[in-house]
C-alpha positions in Angstrom: 211.0 358.3 216.2 214.7 359.2 216.5 215.8 360.8 219.8 216.5 364.5 219.8 220.2 365.1 219.0 222.5 367.0 221.3 222.8 370.8 220.9 225.1 371.9 218.0 228.7 372.9 218.9 231.3 374.7 216.8 233.6 372.3 214.9 236.5 372.5 217.4 234.3 371.9 220.4 232.4 369.2 218.6 235.6 367.3 217.8 237.0 367.7 221.4 233.7 366.7 223.0 233.4 363.6 220.9 237.0 362.5 221.3 236.5 362.6 225.1 233.1 360.8 224.8 234.8 357.9 222.9 237.0 357.0 225.8 235.3 358.3 228.9 231.8 357.4 230.0 231.2 360.6 232.0 231.6 363.0 229.1 229.7 360.6 226.9 226.8 360.6 229.4 226.7 364.4 229.4 226.7 364.4 225.6 224.0 361.8 225.1 221.8 363.2 227.9 219.6 365.4 225.7 218.8 362.4 223.5 217.9 360.2 226.4 216.1 362.8 228.5 214.9 365.6 226.2 213.9 368.8 227.9 215.4 367.7 231.3 218.4 369.7 232.5 221.4 367.6 233.7 222.8 368.4 237.1 226.2 366.6 237.3 227.7 365.6 240.7 230.7 363.8 242.0 228.7 360.6 242.5 228.0 360.4 238.8 231.8 360.3 238.2 232.0 357.4 240.7 229.4 355.4 238.8 230.9 356.1 235.4 234.4 355.2 236.5 233.2 352.0 238.1 231.5 351.0 234.9 234.6 351.9 232.9 236.5 349.3 235.1 233.9 346.7 234.0 234.5 347.6 230.4 238.2 347.3 230.9 237.7 343.8 232.4 239.0 344.9 235.8 235.7 344.2 237.5 233.3 341.3 236.7 230.8 341.8 239.5 229.5 345.2 240.4 226.7 346.3 242.8 225.6 349.9 242.8 223.2 351.0 245.6 222.1 354.6 245.3 218.8 356.3 246.4 216.0 356.7 243.9 216.2 359.7 241.7 220.0 360.0 241.4 220.4 359.1 237.7 221.7 355.6 238.2 219.4 354.0 235.7 220.2 356.6 233.0 224.0 356.0 233.4 224.0 352.2 233.8 221.1 351.0 231.7 221.0 353.6 228.9 224.3 355.4 228.5 226.8 352.7 229.3 225.5 350.1 226.8 225.6 352.7 224.0 229.0 354.1 224.9 231.3 353.8 221.9 234.0 352.0 224.0 231.3 349.3 224.6 229.1 349.2 221.5 231.3 350.4 218.7 234.4 348.4 219.9 232.5 345.3 220.7 229.3 345.0 218.6 229.4 341.3 219.0 228.6 341.4 222.7 225.3 340.1 223.9 223.4 342.0 226.6 220.6 340.8 228.8 218.7 343.5 230.8 216.4 342.4 233.6 214.1 344.4 235.9 211.0 343.8 238.1 208.9 345.0 235.1 209.3 343.8 231.5 207.6 346.9 230.3 210.2 349.1 232.0 213.1 347.1 230.6 211.6 347.3 227.1 211.2 351.1 227.5 215.0 351.3 228.2 215.7 349.0 225.2 213.7 351.4 223.0 215.8 354.3 224.2 219.1 352.4 223.6 218.0 351.4 220.1 216.9 355.0 219.3 220.3 356.3 220.3 222.2 353.7 218.2 220.1 354.3 215.2 220.1 358.1 215.3 221.9 360.1 212.7 223.9 362.2 215.1 225.3 359.1 216.9 226.5 357.7 213.6 227.9 361.0 212.5 229.7 361.7 215.8 231.2 358.2 216.4 231.2 356.5 213.0 230.4 353.0 214.3 231.8 350.2 212.1 229.5 348.3 209.7 229.3 345.4 212.1 227.7 347.7 214.7 224.7 348.3 212.5 221.2 347.2 213.6 220.1 344.1 211.8 216.7 344.4 210.1 215.6 340.8 210.7 215.6 341.1 214.5 214.6 344.6 215.6 211.8 344.9 218.1 211.2 346.7 221.4 212.3 343.7 223.5 215.1 342.4 221.3 217.4 343.8 218.6 220.5 342.4 216.9 223.6 343.9 215.4 225.2 342.8 212.1 228.0 341.2 214.2 225.4 338.9 215.8 225.5 340.7 219.1 222.1 341.5 220.6 220.3 343.4 223.4 217.4 341.6 225.1 214.9 343.1 227.6 213.4 340.7 230.1 212.2 340.6 233.7 212.6 338.5 236.8 209.3 336.8 235.9 210.2 336.0 232.3 212.0 333.0 230.9 215.5 333.3 229.4 216.2 329.7 228.8 218.6 329.2 225.8 220.0 332.7 225.9 223.5 333.5 227.3 225.0 337.0 227.6 228.3 338.7 227.9 226.7 341.5 229.9 223.9 341.1 232.5 222.4 344.3 233.8 219.9 343.9 236.6 218.1 347.2 237.3 215.8 347.3 240.4 214.8 343.6 240.3 212.3 344.0 243.1 209.4 346.5 243.3 209.2 348.4 246.6 205.9 346.6 247.4 207.4 343.2 246.7 209.1 343.0 250.1 205.6 342.2 251.6 205.0 339.3 249.2 206.6 336.1 248.0 208.4 338.1 245.3 211.2 338.7 247.8 212.3 335.1 248.0 211.3 334.5 244.3 213.8 337.1 243.2 216.6 335.1 244.9 215.4 331.9 243.3 215.2 333.6 239.9 218.9 334.5 240.1 220.1 331.2 241.6 218.0 328.8 239.5 217.7 330.8 236.2 219.6 333.9 235.5 223.0 332.9 237.0 223.3 330.1 234.4 222.6 332.5 231.5 226.2 333.7 231.2 228.9 333.2 228.6 232.6 333.0 229.5 233.9 336.2 231.1 230.4 337.6 231.5 230.2 340.7 233.6 227.2 341.2 235.9 226.0 344.7 237.1 223.3 345.1 239.7 221.9 348.6 240.3 219.1 349.0 242.9 217.9 350.9 245.9 218.0 348.7 249.0 214.6 347.4 250.1 215.2 344.5 252.5 218.0 342.8 254.3 217.2 339.7 252.1 217.0 341.5 248.7 219.3 340.6 245.9 222.1 342.9 247.2 221.9 341.3 250.6 222.1 337.9 249.0 225.1 338.8 246.8 226.9 340.1 249.9 226.2 337.0 252.0 228.6 334.1 252.0 226.2 332.1 249.8 225.8 334.8 247.2 229.4 335.9 247.3 230.5 332.4 246.2 229.6 333.5 242.6 232.5 336.0 242.6 233.8 338.9 244.6 231.4 341.8 244.2 232.6 345.3 244.1 230.0 347.2 246.2 229.5 350.9 245.5 227.1 352.1 248.2 226.3 355.8 248.5 223.7 356.7 251.1 221.7 360.0 250.8 223.2 361.3 254.0 226.8 360.6 254.8 227.5 358.1 257.6 231.2 357.9 258.6 230.8 354.3 260.0 229.5 353.2 256.6 231.8 355.2 254.4 232.2 353.6 250.9 235.8 352.5 250.6 236.3 349.5 248.3 239.2 348.5 246.0 240.0 346.2 243.0 243.1 345.1 241.2 244.4 346.6 238.0 245.6 343.2 236.8 248.8 344.6 235.4 247.1 347.5 233.5 247.7 351.2 234.0 244.9 353.2 235.6 243.4 355.8 233.3 244.5 359.3 234.3 241.0 360.7 234.3 239.8 358.5 237.1 239.5 361.4 239.5 237.1 359.6 241.9 239.2 356.4 241.9 242.5 356.5 243.8 245.3 354.3 242.2 248.0 353.0 244.5 250.4 350.6 242.7 248.2 347.8 241.3 245.2 348.6 243.5 242.4 351.1 242.7 240.2 352.5 245.5 236.7 353.9 245.4 236.1 356.4 248.2 233.1 358.5 249.3 234.5 362.1 249.2 232.2 363.4 251.9 233.5 364.0 255.4 230.8 365.7 257.4 228.2 363.4 259.1 224.8 363.9 257.6 226.1 365.6 254.4 223.8 365.1 251.5 224.8 363.2 248.4 224.0 365.8 245.7 223.6 369.3 247.4 222.9 371.0 244.1 220.0 368.9 242.9 218.9 367.6 246.3 219.8 370.3 248.9 219.2 369.8 252.6 215.7 371.3 252.5 214.5 369.0 249.8 216.1 365.9 251.5 214.5 366.9 254.8 211.0 367.0 253.1 211.6 363.6 251.6 212.7 362.1 254.9 209.8 363.6 256.9 207.3 362.1 254.5 208.9 358.6 254.6 208.5 356.0 257.4 211.7 355.3 259.3 212.2 351.8 258.2 211.7 352.6 254.5 213.8 355.7 254.8 216.7 353.7 256.3 216.5 351.2 253.4 215.7 353.2 250.3 217.4 356.5 251.2 220.3 355.3 253.3 220.8 351.9 251.6 220.9 350.2 255.0 218.0 348.0 255.7 219.4 347.0 259.0 218.3 347.1 262.6 218.5 349.6 265.4 216.5 352.8 265.9 215.0 352.4 262.4 213.1 349.4 263.7 209.5 349.5 264.7 210.5 347.5 267.8 214.0 348.5 268.9 215.5 346.0 271.4 216.2 348.6 274.1 212.5 349.6 274.7 211.4 346.3 276.3 210.6 345.7 280.0 210.4 342.3 281.6 208.6 340.4 284.3 209.8 337.9 286.8 208.0 335.5 289.1 210.5 335.9 292.0 210.2 339.2 294.0 213.7 338.9 295.5 215.2 338.4 292.0 213.2 341.4 290.7 214.8 343.6 293.3 218.2 342.3 292.5 217.8 342.9 288.8 216.4 346.4 289.2 219.2 347.3 291.7 221.7 346.8 288.9 219.9 349.3 286.6 219.3 353.0 286.7 215.6 352.7 285.9 213.0 354.8 287.6 211.9 352.9 290.8 208.3 353.7 290.0 208.7 352.2 286.5 211.3 349.4 287.0 212.9 347.4 284.2 211.7 344.2 285.8 208.2 343.9 287.3 206.7 341.1 289.5 204.2 339.0 287.6 200.7 339.3 289.1 198.8 336.1 289.9 197.4 334.4 286.8 193.9 334.8 288.2 194.3 338.5 288.1 195.1 338.6 284.4 192.8 338.7 281.5 194.3 336.0 279.3 194.3 335.5 275.5 196.2 333.3 273.1 197.0 334.4 269.5 198.2 332.0 266.8 199.9 332.4 263.5 199.6 329.1 261.7 201.1 327.4 258.6 200.0 324.7 256.2 202.7 322.1 256.8 205.8 321.3 258.7 208.3 321.4 255.9 211.7 322.9 256.4 211.1 325.5 253.7 207.9 326.8 255.4 207.5 329.5 258.0 207.0 328.7 261.7 203.7 328.2 263.5 203.6 330.4 266.6 201.3 330.6 269.6 201.7 333.4 272.1 199.9 333.4 275.5 199.5 336.7 277.2 197.5 338.5 279.9 196.6 342.0 280.9 196.3 343.6 284.3 195.5 347.3 284.4 197.4 349.0 281.5 200.2 346.4 281.4 200.3 343.4 279.1 202.4 340.4 280.1 203.6 337.9 277.6 203.5 334.5 279.3 204.3 331.7 276.9 205.5 331.0 273.4 205.1 327.9 271.3 207.1 328.1 268.0 207.9 325.3 265.6 207.1 324.0 262.1 203.8 322.2 262.5 201.3 320.5 260.4 197.6 320.5 261.2 197.8 317.5 263.6 200.7 318.9 265.5 199.1 322.3 265.8 195.9 320.8 267.2 197.9 318.8 269.8 199.7 322.0 270.9 196.3 323.8 271.2 194.9 321.1 273.4 198.1 321.3 275.6 197.7 325.0 276.0 194.0 324.7 276.9 194.9 322.3 279.6 197.8 324.4 280.9 195.9 327.7 280.9 192.2 326.9 281.8 191.7 330.5 282.8 192.1 331.6 279.1 188.8 332.4 277.5 190.0 333.9 274.2 191.8 332.0 271.4 192.7 333.9 268.3 193.7 332.2 265.0 194.6 334.2 261.9 192.2 333.7 259.0 194.8 331.9 256.8 196.7 328.6 256.4 195.4 326.1 259.0 193.6 328.6 261.2 190.1 328.1 259.7 190.4 324.3 259.9 191.4 324.4 263.6 188.6 326.8 264.6 186.1 324.7 262.7 187.2 321.5 264.5 187.4 323.0 268.0 184.5 325.5 268.0 182.4 323.1 270.1 185.3 322.1 272.4 187.2 325.3 273.3 185.4 328.4 274.5 186.2 331.7 272.9 188.1 330.3 269.9 187.6 332.4 266.8 189.3 333.7 263.7 190.9 337.2 263.2 191.0 338.7 259.8 193.9 340.7 258.2 192.1 341.9 255.0 193.0 345.4 253.8 196.1 345.8 256.0 199.8 345.0 255.3 202.0 343.4 257.9 203.7 346.7 258.6 200.4 348.6 259.0 199.3 346.0 261.6 202.6 346.2 263.4 202.5 350.0 263.5 199.1 349.9 265.2 200.7 348.4 268.4 203.8 350.6 268.4 202.3 353.2 270.8 201.7 350.7 273.6 205.0 349.0 272.9 207.0 352.2 272.9 205.2 353.2 276.1 206.9 350.1 277.5 203.6 348.7 278.6 204.2 345.3 277.0 206.3 343.1 279.3 208.3 340.0 278.3 209.5 337.2 280.5 213.0 337.9 281.7 215.6 336.0 279.6 216.9 334.1 282.6 213.6 332.3 283.0 212.6 332.3 279.3 215.7 332.1 277.0 213.5 332.1 273.9 212.8 335.8 274.6 216.2 336.8 273.0 215.1 335.3 269.7 211.8 337.0 270.0 213.4 340.4 270.6 215.8 339.8 267.6 212.9 339.0 265.3 210.8 342.0 266.4 213.8 344.3 265.9 214.5 342.9 262.4 210.9 343.4 261.3 209.9 344.2 258.6 213.2 343.3 257.0 214.1 340.1 258.8 214.0 336.5 257.7 210.9 335.6 259.7 207.9 337.6 261.0 205.7 334.8 262.5 206.1 336.0 266.0 205.3 339.6 265.0 202.0 338.5 263.5 201.0 336.6 266.6 202.1 339.4 268.9 200.1 342.0 266.9 196.9 340.0 267.2 197.5 339.4 270.9 198.2 343.0 271.9 195.5 344.4 269.7 192.9 342.2 271.5 194.2 342.8 275.0 194.5 346.6 274.6 190.8 346.9 273.8 189.1 349.1 276.4 192.3 350.9 277.4 190.7 354.3 276.6 189.8 356.8 279.2 189.1 354.1 281.8 192.1 351.8 282.2 191.2 348.1 282.5 191.6 346.9 286.1 191.7 343.3 287.3 188.3 341.8 287.3 186.7 342.2 290.8 185.9 339.0 292.7 182.2 338.7 293.4 181.3 338.6 297.1 180.0 335.2 298.2 176.3 336.0 298.7 173.1 334.0 298.4 170.1 335.1 296.4 167.7 337.3 298.3 165.0 334.6 298.3 167.3 332.0 299.9 168.3 332.0 303.6 170.2 329.7 306.0 168.7 328.9 309.3 170.9 328.8 312.5 171.1 325.0 312.3 172.3 325.2 308.7 169.0 324.3 306.9 168.4 326.1 303.6 165.1 327.8 303.4 163.3 329.8 300.7 163.3 329.5 297.0 163.1 326.4 294.8 165.4 323.5 296.1 167.3 323.4 292.8 168.2 327.1 292.9 169.3 326.8 296.5 171.7 323.9 295.8 173.1 325.7 292.8 173.7 328.8 294.9 175.5 326.8 297.6 177.7 325.1 295.0 178.7 328.4 293.5 179.5 329.8 296.9 181.7 326.8 297.6 183.6 327.3 294.3 184.2 331.0 295.1 185.5 330.2 298.6 187.8 327.5 297.3 189.2 329.8 294.6 189.9 332.6 297.1 191.5 330.2 299.5 193.8 328.9 296.7 194.7 332.4 295.7 195.5 333.4 299.3 197.7 330.3 299.6 199.7 331.3 296.5 200.1 334.8 297.8 201.3 333.5 301.1 204.0 331.3 299.4 205.1 334.2 297.3 205.5 336.7 300.1 207.1 334.1 302.4 209.9 333.6 299.8 210.3 337.4 299.9 210.6 337.5 303.6 207.5 339.6 304.2 204.8 339.0 306.8 202.0 336.7 305.6 198.6 338.5 305.4 195.8 336.9 307.3 193.6 334.7 305.2 190.1 335.8 304.4 187.5 334.0 306.5 184.4 333.1 304.6 181.0 333.2 306.4 177.8 332.1 304.8 175.7 335.1 305.4 172.5 335.7 303.3 172.5 338.9 301.3 170.8 341.8 303.1 
């Protein structure tokens, strides 16, 4: 079915409009819009001129690598993937060019290919622009995914999951190579591998590559192209237009004219000698991109319905760190084992004395301990890290005590588990994620380590799990060891701040399991340190003045005395630790508790 033709104009306006459309992409896009989007009114804005003029620079050969980052819904696909390939300056002047279009979905790319073919085969297009015979559509190769011209040019629709071996293009158009949900899966890294190992080699001489996408992740294809590794393929012209204007991130890029004269109609591009500059025309912080189609009220509704991290990436094209993070670096408090040092560190801050930046770590015996693991399958350099986090809770506060992080196979992970069990005998809960080597470790140590069990993650994404602990984290009730006694904390804070768009998230997974377990029971009655039982004997057992045990079976009496001895020894050890701690702080040492073997009354 042929697309609907543009509305009829009188002969003079018809000739003038089509003369402009032959040489300028902006007027052509306006003209072809009813054929591409029938029944949809076009609202033209300044950013459309920016996109059209940047693409004209590609057609003129001034730019070979172009990245366009614009929020969803701002007509970038219509201009780049549907209007530009059919523009007479591209198609009619160069029918021999070979185009390869790729997206995250082959069905989507094919739908765009059908629209392009419909425009090129329409009667109004041929009447208006009179393409040469070589630009005719060949009948032997004319399908939804692939059609040829008489001049042996062709247009191929593919996807990042499809094979393109044997095909080489003069134009590569990559339109949203990653679905928004792909950042939580292996598709994120697979997209980079697809470009590096497959698509990059599918180019003819002087091939131009255009990437258009909304930002999703710091490691998406845009992030890769802008990195030193990705930028080695050529200098990318990066046109980035956030939905709300940010002066610090103002789009201001330039490219060389290579001895050519700048077209006079490039209103959005500023020419200075042999250099052309693309500038964001906005000047007021927070100013919206298209106030006519997306006024402030509509943008505000979109933003309020979008999580901060996703909003910062997809709407602002900045999947970076800071306040958009679930775990901003500035919200953490710390613990220290030295009381004097705690006072010195807090004296240098303006924190509330009742809620200091650095707290003194309670005795280990006063903490309810747990250890959470995020395991891997092997120790290869390409795998994620295996992480174990030990933490404890006293009252409403959770203290992170220890981290083990390395690439480990099953044998190494088991050795680390045994080392932690020996180091922290007070720990009675060991949580291993129900994935990778977790089930194998639990199965092997179920009879050796008390409290070891699996924790499931079914039905929840990583971000959903992380958001479940943000209330307690943002309440600053999770304390990390101070960096001067645990330098690894700085890496932990950086990984937490980068989540969910950083390179690694192994620490995040382990911390989520640990905090979710330890915060159980924090409802109306805050958890307090476990009370120490008083050293009493069963009612049926008594001790005579000369020390003889009377009453009750002899076995029970001996067991009761042994338990009493253990409690007394534990309390004496705790008192000794407390004495050493306060002695270092210069405070008077409290008197030790005297234990008397008195039968329970």
